[in-house]
Phi, psi and omega in degrees: 000316179302321181295316179298319180296320181292322178293318178300324179294324176297319179301309184297316181297318180296316179297315181300319181269005177052054180215175177284162177282132179249116178291128183284342182203178183295324180296314178296323179297319178294320179296316179295321179297322178297321182288336172294315179297330180279351180088004181282320182243166170236157175245089184286342182207152182305122177083001182239148185226162175204152175294131187304309184295321179295315181298319182290344178277351183265145173280168184305323179291320177294322177298316180298319179296324176297320178292315182298316181296321178293316180296321179294326177291321180284328184228075185296344180271355179287143174250118179274147187222180175055218180303327180296316177295321180300319179297316180296324181282353178085019179275159176296137179215125177296141182306322185295341182264346184272352185289335178259139177268132183246136181229136177276126181222157174283152190307318179296340183266002188300327180290346181285345181273119180205188175056045176088007178250130179253139184269142168237123185299143174231154180240181178295339182270355182295122181276139179229164176206170176252128177231128184056031180077007184249136180281121180223164173291155182298165180303313182297318179295317180299313179298315182296314181300319179292321179293328180280339186264322189245163172301154180305319181297334178269330189264338188297326181300327178298312182290316180301313183290328177298322178286316182300322182276358179073023181275347177199184179230163175302320181297315181296319179295316181291319178299318179295318180297322181296332177291347182245022188293350177265001179289154182297325185254022184298317182300313180297316180298319182295322179298320178293315181295325177298328181281340188301136182209125182292357180282340176297130189274342182196173182296332178294317178295322179296316179297318179300312179297322178295321177297315180297322176298316180293340175273357177094010180291149175295160181289123183276166168273136186258147173050051178275147179250143178234135183295152178267124181286336184272334181215102184300345179280348186247163174216160179253130179257137183243138184297308183220135184226139175237149173260122178282165180297331181276004179094348178281168181241151174228138184232146175245134176236133176276117186250169178186170183285341186301323183293345180259339187237343183285120181302329181290341182256327184262345180062231182264006181289148173280164179301319180298319179295320180296314181296316180296321178297320180292322178294320178298319178298316181298315180297321180298317180292320179297323179295338180260012175079022178257115178272113184253130172236154185242143173238137178263140185305316184285001177249000186296328184282354176274079189299326179299317179292321179297316179299319179296322178296318178297319180294314182298328183260011176052048176289130180302132179256159183240110183297327180294318178296315180299322180294316179297324182277344182075027181232163175215114185298333184274350183273000000 
């Protein structure tokens, strides 16, 4: 009974602190390992455990944070970096990037990172801070490291959310990037930071803009409003808008099923009412010369299809961007 009570206390403590279970000794580790074999627990990271049902209720970012909090408790001197630091700082992070734990280490220690932990080099000038009691790289360092490591479509959300949440400024991000202008990946990182805009409302919009950038599209205007012809009290907001050479406008909206089925978004409306309302909005925009096309989040990675959509809707392209990327949408 005492052993069962102590294990139950580990469960409760881990849940309360929103982290993985840490076995305090070899005996507890053996007990927890047995429960993994029984299907009661999971071992999401070496030496760390979680209740199966509880773990499955968490999204990938929450799971990563549970691992990070446990590791920070075990190793309070560790500095988390990259996407791991972004999660602790509350920045947007794509699920695909949170699965790996990133730690900032000095170059001689890089070989010390193993067992699912990836190293990001740090120097004597690397700024750090404590967030939620965890040592992480500064917001500016975190954004720059992510921009230097990942494609723009994956990294832009870190910068956009840092600006949107007021955790940094465009000036601070650019100044920090300039301090790294001799880095190998400085050009790529700077292009991502140049695109950053706090008007992007979520990580999905940031990824969409990043994908369009990688396809060679010109930089759009974000969150533009167009008056409603049917009701002067209303206006229509568009995610991304471009002005064509002929004076017409083309807009891209990131779409998804949530706007049709989420009760918090549709209220008491029926699905038919929501669809009809969206059609009325579309007709209103068309009457004002705004050509609207939609991209679905789960289709963004199909770059060939995205490029065809841009071509069909005559989205203005930017030759300088294409040159920097080494691509040509028309080729």
